[in-house]
C-alpha atoms as an extended CHARMM CRD file, in Angstrom:
* protein
*
        66  EXT
         1         1  UNK       CA             -4.4320000000       21.0940000000       -7.5240000000  PROA      1               0.0000000000
         2         2  UNK       CA             -0.8590000000       20.9170000000       -5.3990000000  PROA      2               0.0000000000
         3         3  UNK       CA              2.3250000000       19.3060000000       -6.1080000000  PROA      3               0.0000000000
         4         4  UNK       CA              2.7020000000       15.5160000000       -5.1360000000  PROA      4               0.0000000000
         5         5  UNK       CA              5.5320000000       13.7910000000       -4.2260000000  PROA      5               0.0000000000
         6         6  UNK       CA              5.5790000000        9.6010000000       -3.9340000000  PROA      6               0.0000000000
         7         7  UNK       CA              8.8490000000        7.4670000000       -4.0800000000  PROA      7               0.0000000000
         8         8  UNK       CA              8.7610000000        3.5170000000       -4.2620000000  PROA      8               0.0000000000
         9         9  UNK       CA             11.5780000000        1.5340000000       -3.1290000000  PROA      9               0.0000000000
        10        10  UNK       CA             11.8110000000       -1.8630000000       -3.7030000000  PROA      10              0.0000000000
        11        11  UNK       CA             13.4010000000       -3.8970000000       -0.6500000000  PROA      11              0.0000000000
        12        12  UNK       CA             13.1160000000       -7.3530000000       -1.4040000000  PROA      12              0.0000000000
        13        13  UNK       CA             11.2060000000       -9.5540000000       -4.0750000000  PROA      13              0.0000000000
        14        14  UNK       CA              8.1160000000       -9.2590000000       -2.4630000000  PROA      14              0.0000000000
        15        15  UNK       CA              8.2980000000       -6.2490000000       -0.1610000000  PROA      15              0.0000000000
        16        16  UNK       CA              8.3710000000       -2.3560000000       -1.3450000000  PROA      16              0.0000000000
        17        17  UNK       CA              8.8390000000        0.9110000000        1.0330000000  PROA      17              0.0000000000
        18        18  UNK       CA              6.8860000000        3.8850000000       -0.4490000000  PROA      18              0.0000000000
        19        19  UNK       CA              7.4130000000        7.1310000000        0.7700000000  PROA      19              0.0000000000
        20        20  UNK       CA              5.2130000000       10.4290000000        0.2380000000  PROA      20              0.0000000000
        21        21  UNK       CA              4.9950000000       13.9710000000        1.6450000000  PROA      21              0.0000000000
        22        22  UNK       CA              2.2760000000       12.7320000000        4.3200000000  PROA      22              0.0000000000
        23        23  UNK       CA              3.4060000000        9.2080000000        5.5710000000  PROA      23              0.0000000000
        24        24  UNK       CA              5.4690000000        6.4190000000        4.7070000000  PROA      24              0.0000000000
        25        25  UNK       CA              4.1650000000        2.6350000000        4.2740000000  PROA      25              0.0000000000
        26        26  UNK       CA              5.5350000000       -0.8300000000        3.8600000000  PROA      26              0.0000000000
        27        27  UNK       CA              3.8330000000       -3.2810000000        1.0270000000  PROA      27              0.0000000000
        28        28  UNK       CA              4.0910000000       -6.9450000000        1.1990000000  PROA      28              0.0000000000
        29        29  UNK       CA              3.2320000000       -9.3600000000       -1.7650000000  PROA      29              0.0000000000
        30        30  UNK       CA              2.9670000000       -9.4320000000       -5.4170000000  PROA      30              0.0000000000
        31        31  UNK       CA              0.7770000000       -9.2280000000       -8.0820000000  PROA      31              0.0000000000
        32        32  UNK       CA             -2.4590000000      -11.2120000000       -7.2070000000  PROA      32              0.0000000000
        33        33  UNK       CA             -2.4010000000       -9.8940000000       -3.4360000000  PROA      33              0.0000000000
        34        34  UNK       CA             -0.8580000000       -7.6200000000       -1.4750000000  PROA      34              0.0000000000
        35        35  UNK       CA             -1.1690000000       -6.0500000000        1.8370000000  PROA      35              0.0000000000
        36        36  UNK       CA              0.0710000000       -2.3000000000        2.9600000000  PROA      36              0.0000000000
        37        37  UNK       CA              0.3820000000       -0.8880000000        6.2130000000  PROA      37              0.0000000000
        38        38  UNK       CA              0.9580000000        2.8120000000        6.6860000000  PROA      38              0.0000000000
        39        39  UNK       CA              2.7760000000        5.1070000000        9.1520000000  PROA      39              0.0000000000
        40        40  UNK       CA             -0.5100000000        7.2660000000        9.5270000000  PROA      40              0.0000000000
        41        41  UNK       CA             -2.6560000000        3.8140000000       10.7920000000  PROA      41              0.0000000000
        42        42  UNK       CA             -4.1660000000        2.6020000000        8.0410000000  PROA      42              0.0000000000
        43        43  UNK       CA             -3.9690000000       -1.0480000000        6.5100000000  PROA      43              0.0000000000
        44        44  UNK       CA             -5.4980000000       -2.4490000000        3.4610000000  PROA      44              0.0000000000
        45        45  UNK       CA             -5.3550000000       -5.6300000000        1.5240000000  PROA      45              0.0000000000
        46        46  UNK       CA             -5.9500000000       -5.6760000000       -2.4160000000  PROA      46              0.0000000000
        47        47  UNK       CA             -6.7820000000       -8.8980000000       -4.3330000000  PROA      47              0.0000000000
        48        48  UNK       CA             -6.5290000000       -8.5860000000       -8.1480000000  PROA      48              0.0000000000
        49        49  UNK       CA             -6.4600000000      -10.7130000000      -11.2720000000  PROA      49              0.0000000000
        50        50  UNK       CA             -3.6820000000       -9.2810000000      -12.8510000000  PROA      50              0.0000000000
        51        51  UNK       CA             -3.6850000000       -8.1260000000      -16.6450000000  PROA      51              0.0000000000
        52        52  UNK       CA             -7.4460000000       -7.3700000000      -16.2020000000  PROA      52              0.0000000000
        53        53  UNK       CA             -7.3300000000       -4.0480000000      -13.8260000000  PROA      53              0.0000000000
        54        54  UNK       CA            -10.0270000000       -6.2370000000      -11.6110000000  PROA      54              0.0000000000
        55        55  UNK       CA             -9.1820000000       -5.6910000000       -8.1430000000  PROA      55              0.0000000000
        56        56  UNK       CA            -11.2210000000       -5.5610000000       -4.7050000000  PROA      56              0.0000000000
        57        57  UNK       CA             -9.4150000000       -3.4320000000       -1.6400000000  PROA      57              0.0000000000
        58        58  UNK       CA            -10.4610000000       -3.9700000000        1.8020000000  PROA      58              0.0000000000
        59        59  UNK       CA             -9.6970000000       -1.6840000000        5.0310000000  PROA      59              0.0000000000
        60        60  UNK       CA             -8.2190000000        1.5130000000        4.3770000000  PROA      60              0.0000000000
        61        61  UNK       CA             -9.4030000000        3.0710000000        7.7670000000  PROA      61              0.0000000000
        62        62  UNK       CA             -6.9960000000        4.0140000000       10.4330000000  PROA      62              0.0000000000
        63        63  UNK       CA             -6.4340000000        1.2750000000       13.5240000000  PROA      63              0.0000000000
        64        64  UNK       CA             -7.9220000000        1.9960000000       16.9930000000  PROA      64              0.0000000000
        65        65  UNK       CA             -5.0890000000        1.4720000000       19.3360000000  PROA      65              0.0000000000
        66        66  UNK       CA             -6.6700000000        0.9640000000       22.6150000000  PROA      66              0.0000000000
């Protein structure tokens, strides 16, 4: 198990900048629905029911830039 680094900075009401040792990402949205785009080419959307712990995530695979 290695040491991990993660920092999340709130930029606006529904925008966060997330930084970790491998990449950075921007998350747009709030509780219930949000979309994350990462510098390593991944993009994911998460939809959840606040307060229940139930959520569904789609995406997370690298985009093919052709």
